[in-house]
C-alpha positions, 0 to 999 in steps of 0.5 A: 256375078263371078262364077266358077263351076266344079264338075263332080259328075261327068257326062258319061256317068250321067249317060250311064245313069240315064240308061240304067233308069230307062231299063228300069222303066223309071225317070228319077227326079234329078234326070228331069233337069239334066239337059238343055231342053229339060232345063228350059222346060222347067223354066217354062213351067215356072212361068206358067200360070197353071203351076200355082205351086211355084208362084205361091212358094215365091210369095210366101218366101218374100212375105213371111220367110225372108224377114225371119232370116235375121235369126242367122245373125249370131251364127254367121257373124264371120260370114255365111256360105249359102248352099242351094240344092237345086237352083231352079230358075234362080228367082228364089235364090236371088231373093234370099241372097239379096236379103242376106247380103244386107246382113253379112258377107255371103258366098253362094254355092249352087249344087245341081245335077245339071250344068244347063240348069245352073247356067239357066238359073244364074242367067236369071240372077243379077245379084253381085256375089262370088259364086262357086257351082257344083255339078253333083248330086246329094251323095257328095254333099258331105264332101262339098260341105267340108270343102266349102267350110275349109275354104270359106266361112264356118257357117252354112245355110243350106236350102232345098226348095220347091218340094225337092225333098218330096221328089226323091228318096226322102230318108236318103236325102235327109241322111245326106243333109245331116252328114253335111251339116254342123251344129252351126248350120241352118237348113231351109226346106220348102214343101207343098202340103195337103189338108190335115185329114189323117189317112183320108184324101181331102176333096180340095186336094184333088182340084188344088194339087192336081191342077198344078201337074195335070197341064201341058207345061208340066207334062212337057217337062216330065216327058222331055227326058224320054226324047233322048231315047227317041220317044214321042208323045204320040207313042203313048199317053201321060197319066197323072195320078194322086193318092196314097203312096205305096211305100209311105202309107201316111203320105199321098203322092202325085205320080206321072206315068207314060203308058205306051199305046204300041210296042216301041224300041228305044235307042240310047247310048248304042243300046236298044230297049224294047217296050211293049204296048201298055207298059208304063214308064214312071216319069215323076213322083212327088210326096205331099205332106201334112204338117204332122207328116213332115215334122215327124219325118224331120224329128225322126231323122235328126232335125229340129224345126226352129221355125215352121212358116205355113201359107194361110191356106196350109198348102205351102210351107217353109221350115228353118231347121238345125241339127237336134242336140244330142241327149 
């Protein structure tokens, strides 16, 4: 795999971002993958039997999603740019690329905040395709998209897998995606879902959803960024919570917190940050959608769902989307 990497976010910019977030007592999802240790911790999570979300997502992709990607044939007659927003361990991208290469010409563009994550993902892949990576975040998607379209093919398939859309500010992500797409493009979204019970918590969710997050592999993954500032696991306890989201009442969310058992002075980039006993640092947030939630969210932000592909148990789903036609 011939690979070229474009770096749009410098190490100093990332360090500044991390320091600001640490002051705010929160670690946004993108910073969980930033760094060699963080990337390896994510690879470990995906290998773990405890993280059922990953294996079920791969299984659904293989059996039910990939066979339907031939819908792209008409739009991608000249070729297709595959933009992957969050490469992960590379396994899902490999499966998609293998399928698409049988249909038409492909160029592959992994976009990730972390150079280490892109390197780790590509290392796991064996597909022979021209690859141009971008170390960037979603704010620059429009510029990346236009640059690729000018130099390669007119049609994109943009993927945002692994419930990534539920781990960030979802309205902001969808806005950036919409700006980066044309009427010719397709968007493939993967989400993890909860049972259809309106605003009430379904009893199965507590067991099924929490098991994937309330385990040692996942706790090590979300805690890893704090080690940059000198935190140790013995400084506190990790608390995993699941319930209604305070900003989006229709959604339920997993939240993972680190509660300090003692006063702590963190050190990063030449600065000391004082934490007090019982303060909490938010390590991770992940929204869990019902089918109604996600369809309403996409429709309200300019997307038409061409195909909705749920798992048999309705805990996982993929959506192939396009921009809505203007009326």
